[in-house]
Phi, psi and omega in degrees: 000129175258128174252120186269314175220158179223129173222148179283141177246125177254116174272133188213156169256012178231058187304304184297315180298320180291315177301313180300320179301309182288332173291309187292321188254343182231010175059030171280150176222151182292132172248347174209137185208129168231184181295336185229016182203123180228128171256129185239152184217153174260120178056219180265006186275101180292349177278351180248073180234149168225153175242141177243121185234133176294140183299341180262014180301135186299337181279347179282127178295151174305143182091346179244008180272070183229154175293133177299131177221153179082003178284146178226115177262149183234123179238107174287140180229159179285319186236094184295322180297312180297319179296316179301311181299318179301307182293322179299311182286341174282350178081022178295145180288100181280137177261339176206161176279169173295129184206175180253132174284164179305332179280355178099354182280133179277145181199166168212165181235148178222172180249144171270177183299346180257009180070025171274152181273139172238122177262125174254121183230156178291141185291313183257134173272136182231183178278004180226150177250130178250118171252169181305122179053030183203106177254131183226149173294154180305322181302333180292339177252017174081023181237133174256153183307331180289346178270351181283126179272139179283000000 
């Protein structure tokens, strides 16, 4: 079996609000659009797509016409501090503060309009963890460089 592209589908009863959220904050734009189904992509990268589908879309079988919940999207970024400050000052509904994972990687979590989690994490793992106004060696959070997974 060959899988050519894979994209996450978010079923929602807030189609326009959800599309606007991913356009405004993550630079996704529609590459396919109907009244109840939008496929969005970042730049020219067909590997970075999400679909937003109205819960009443005719192709959804009965019993599956529910708002997506429990989904967790992960977006690696170059500058975690700058990203945190940007979303914080934009008033995005934060689910967690900027913090360090056990592997030493900095991240924070926020909610999309459907209450799904979005994890924003630093792209590169380094020998230091940066928290707001506080940089610490990995050993300070109980992680040694040999525990960092590539």
